[in-house]
Structures are given as C-alpha cells and as structure tokens.
C-alpha positions as CSV (number, residue, x, y, z in Angstrom):
1,M,4.9,4.1,-9.9
2,R,6.8,7.2,-8.3
3,Y,6.1,8.5,-4.7
4,E,4.8,11.8,-6.0
5,M,2.2,10.1,-8.1
6,L,1.1,8.3,-5.3
7,N,0.1,11.7,-3.4
8,H,-2.6,11.9,-6.0
9,M,-4.2,8.5,-5.0
10,P,-5.0,8.5,-1.4
11,E,-6.9,5.2,-1.9
12,L,-3.6,3.5,-2.5
13,F,-2.0,4.8,0.2
14,R,-4.9,3.7,2.4
15,A,-4.5,0.2,0.9
16,L,-0.7,0.2,1.6
17,G,-1.5,1.3,5.3
18,N,-3.8,-1.5,5.7
19,I,-1.4,-4.2,4.5
20,H,1.5,-2.5,6.7
21,H,-0.7,-2.7,9.7
22,G,-1.8,-6.4,9.2
23,K,-4.8,-6.2,7.0
24,H,-3.5,-8.8,4.5
25,Q,-6.7,-9.4,2.8
26,P,-8.9,-6.8,1.1
27,A,-12.3,-6.0,2.7
28,D,-14.2,-5.6,-0.5
29,A,-14.1,-5.6,-4.3
30,E,-12.7,-1.8,-4.4
31,S,-10.2,-2.8,-1.9
32,Y,-9.0,-5.8,-4.0
33,M,-8.4,-3.6,-6.9
34,H,-6.4,-1.2,-4.8
35,Y,-4.3,-4.0,-3.6
36,C,-4.0,-5.5,-7.2
37,M,-2.7,-2.0,-8.3
38,L,-0.1,-2.1,-5.7
39,Q,0.9,-5.5,-6.6
40,A,1.1,-4.3,-10.3
41,N,3.4,-1.5,-9.4
42,G,5.7,-3.6,-7.3
43,L,4.8,-2.2,-4.0
44,A,2.9,-5.4,-2.9
45,Q,3.0,-9.2,-3.4
46,R,0.8,-12.1,-2.6
47,G,2.1,-14.2,0.3
48,D,1.0,-17.4,2.3
49,S,-1.5,-15.2,4.4
50,G,-2.5,-12.6,1.7
51,F,-0.9,-9.5,0.4
52,E,2.3,-8.5,2.0
53,L,4.4,-5.3,1.1
54,T,7.6,-5.5,-0.9
55,A,10.8,-3.5,0.3
56,R,9.6,-0.7,-1.8
57,G,6.1,-0.8,-0.5
58,E,7.5,-0.7,3.1
59,W,9.7,2.4,2.3
60,V,6.7,4.4,0.8
61,I,4.4,3.7,3.7
62,N,7.1,4.5,6.3
63,R,7.8,7.8,4.2
64,R,4.2,8.7,4.1
65,E,3.7,7.9,7.9
66,A,6.7,9.9,8.7
67,Q,5.5,13.1,6.4
68,Q,2.0,13.0,8.1
69,M,3.7,13.0,11.5
70,H,5.4,16.3,10.6
71,H,2.2,18.1,9.5
C-alpha cells in the first residue's frame, strides 16, 4: 500500500502508531481488523509478543510523525 493511500485511512495510521508506541495487542475487534490490514500490506507482522512493525511500517510511521511535527 502506498503512503499516499494511507493518508485516506487515518485509522490505519492510528494502528501503526499504537504498535510503534508499544501497543502490540489490538484493544477491540475493529482495532484487530486494522492490525490485520497492516499485516496484509506488509507494514506489520506477528511476533512473540503480538504485532510488530516491519521495516516498511517503521518507515511509514516515522514519516507520518515527522510530517505532523511540521504542521
């Protein structure tokens, strides 16, 4: 999934941020669906402690957070 596409899906950015900041288990069914969408798009993977970001997922959330700091 291209970065530009994610701009139309703030809930996926929220899920990426949650994982990035240590929330490796989704809080509810809707969050679980978002985590699975990230996994399906290669931005997250399942690890021993729950979901973890892939290198691509790290790149995406770091870019997003940097952009938000400039606005």
